[in-house]
C-alpha positions, -999 to 999 in steps of 0.1 A, spaced: -237 -443 -458 -246 -474 -437 -207 -477 -435 -202 -445 -422 -228 -449 -399 -213 -478 -382 -178 -462 -381 -196 -432 -357 -210 -454 -340 -180 -473 -332 -159 -441 -329 -183 -432 -297 -170 -457 -271 -132 -452 -278 -141 -414 -278 -150 -421 -242 -124 -445 -233 -96 -420 -237 -106 -392 -213 -109 -424 -187 -75 -436 -193 -62 -406 -188 -78 -395 -157 -69 -431 -143 -35 -422 -152 -38 -389 -134 -51 -409 -106 -23 -433 -106 5 -406 -107 -10 -390 -76 -10 -418 -57 26 -425 -68 35 -390 -60 16 -388 -27 37 -428 -19 66 -408 -25 60 -380 -2 50 -404 29 81 -423 24 104 -391 20 83 -379 54 91 -411 73 126 -413 64 138 -380 66 140 -386 107 162 -415 102 184 -399 75 190 -373 103 198 -391 127 224 -413 105 242 -379 97 239 -369 132 257 -398 142 291 -386 121 289 -352 134 312 -343 167 289 -334 198 295 -299 194 281 -297 156 254 -321 164 241 -297 195 241 -263 174 211 -249 165 202 -246 138 223 -281 129 252 -280 109 245 -301 76 277 -293 56 295 -299 96 332 -325 93 320 -362 100 336 -386 124 334 -417 139 339 -401 172 299 -413 184 305 -447 169 340 -454 192 321 -443 224 289 -464 216 316 -492 211 332 -483 245 365 -471 235 361 -442 258 340 -455 285 350 -492 283 317 -501 283 310 -530 254 278 -533 237 280 -567 229 262 -579 264 228 -559 258 227 -568 222 232 -605 228 207 -601 254 184 -587 232 190 -609 204 184 -639 227 152 -621 240 136 -616 208 147 -649 189 133 -673 216 101 -653 227 95 -649 184 99 -687 183 76 -697 216 52 -671 198 50 -692 164 49 -725 182 19 -716 200 1 -695 179 3 -715 148 -19 -744 165 -43 -718 184 -50 -701 153 -53 -733 135 -83 -742 160 -97 -710 153 -101 -710 115 -96 -745 96 -111 -767 127 -130 -739 143 -138 -745 183 -175 -735 198 -176 -696 202 -144 -694 187 -151 -652 184 -157 -648 221 -119 -669 222 -104 -641 196 -121 -611 218 -104 -624 247 -70 -628 231 -80 -591 218 -88 -577 252 -56 -588 270 -40 -560 246 -63 -537 261 -47 -532 297 -19 -505 298 15 -522 301 23 -498 327 -7 -514 347 7 -544 352 43 -535 358 41 -534 396 26 -568 400 48 -582 379 76 -569 390 68 -582 430 63 -616 414 95 -618 394 109 -604 429 94 -632 454 105 -660 426 139 -643 424 136 -638 383 147 -602 387 177 -593 362 170 -625 341 166 -628 308 141 -656 308 115 -637 322 117 -609 295 113 -641 273 81 -650 292 68 -618 291 76 -609 255 59 -642 243 30 -633 263 28 -598 251 29 -609 213 10 -637 215 -25 -622 212 -14 -601 180 2 -635 164 -31 -656 168 -48 -629 152 -26 -627 124 -21 -659 117 -56 -667 122 -62 -643 93 -37 -663 70 -47 -697 81 -84 -692 68 -70 -687 31 -60 -721 36 -80 -745 13 -101 -772 35 -101 -797 6 -66 -801 12 -67 -805 48 -95 -829 44 -72 -849 22 -44 -848 45 -65 -865 69 -78 -891 45 -45 -902 40 -41 -908 76 -18 -876 83 -21 -865 117 -22 -829 131 15 -825 137 21 -833 102 -6 -811 87 10 -781 103 45 -787 94 43 -801 61 9 -789 47 -3 -760 65 30 -743 72 44 -742 37 11 -723 20 12 -698 46 50 -690 50 45 -655 40 22 -652 67 45 -666 92 70 -644 79 52 -617 85 39 -625 121 76 -632 130 90 -602 119 67 -582 139 72 -604 171 106 -600 168 105 -559 164 81 -556 193 103 -576 214 134 -560 202 122 -525 208 104 -530 244 116 -512 268 93 -505 298 95 -541 316 135 -542 307 143 -510 322 127 -521 352 131 -556 353 169 -557 346 197 -543 358 235 -555 349 230 -592 341 199 -589 316 201 -554 300 187 -552 263 197 -529 238 173 -501 246 180 -500 282 215 -495 268 210 -469 247 192 -447 276 226 -448 293 239 -420 273 211 -395 285 230 -387 321 225 -360 341 257 -341 323 231 -337 299 220 -356 264 252 -362 239 232 -364 208 256 -375 183 267 -407 206 228 -411 207 223 -415 173 252 -433 168 238 -456 192 203 -460 178 218 -467 146 237 -497 159 208 -510 175 185 -501 147 203 -527 122 195 -554 134 159 -550 127 167 -530 97 185 -562 83 158 -584 91 132 -562 79 151 -560 45 156 -600 42 120 -606 48 104 -579 27 91 -596 -2 76 -626 26 66 -595 49 42 -581 19 29 -612 8 18 -617 43 0 -589 49 -19 -589 15 -30 -623 25 -66 -624 29 -71 -590 7 -97 -587 -15 -80 -594 -52 
């Protein structure tokens, strides 16, 4: 009788756990389904752009569009200048130069600043962080005219190095905020041990801190690179023939004769490939970096 009572008592929690597990499984399945739906919704426009880039202008401009239209490489040939004679390589090289150099400068400047605001906090560091953030509150178009006048007076119009300076200043506040959250997770004991052993600040940053926060550095670099590569407003106004970037070159396919949809889609696919390649190559570091500081 006693054994039967113990078995009944032991079976009560088990019976209560089974519905809970089924509920958790159902929740995970719903979350997975929602994630797939969101992914498909975000992927469909890009997939449609890629498909349209392989259509002729006549088929791309039909309403409703023809999904089963014949495929052609005419749009890509036009992008690479087979019909116009205009090469896309100078704008692509300009975008690559401005994005890579500005990203390197952002990392070089943001890492010591974030180190001073997290591991070795300065006085009133919250005010400094708010100052960094306040620089992003001004709309970009509001500072366009002063920047244009300054660039004109110093002879920097249509100069790729002007874009490097602008992109660095635009991405630096975001990079400082991101790097501070990453560096805040570095154990202080490691820094103190290195200081006791006689390591200076450059050694601590390059040989101790950098390997620990490598995913965060990769995430910051990727975001800065994407923002610099996709920037259009300053590049459109401040550059011309010499320093025009890839987004500016993309707008040249929208002419007074009309919108050449297939050519625009082909150009957009080609211009998006460097960013997609960088994101795919650093996706593991990006996920690790963006998850640093999260509640485990």
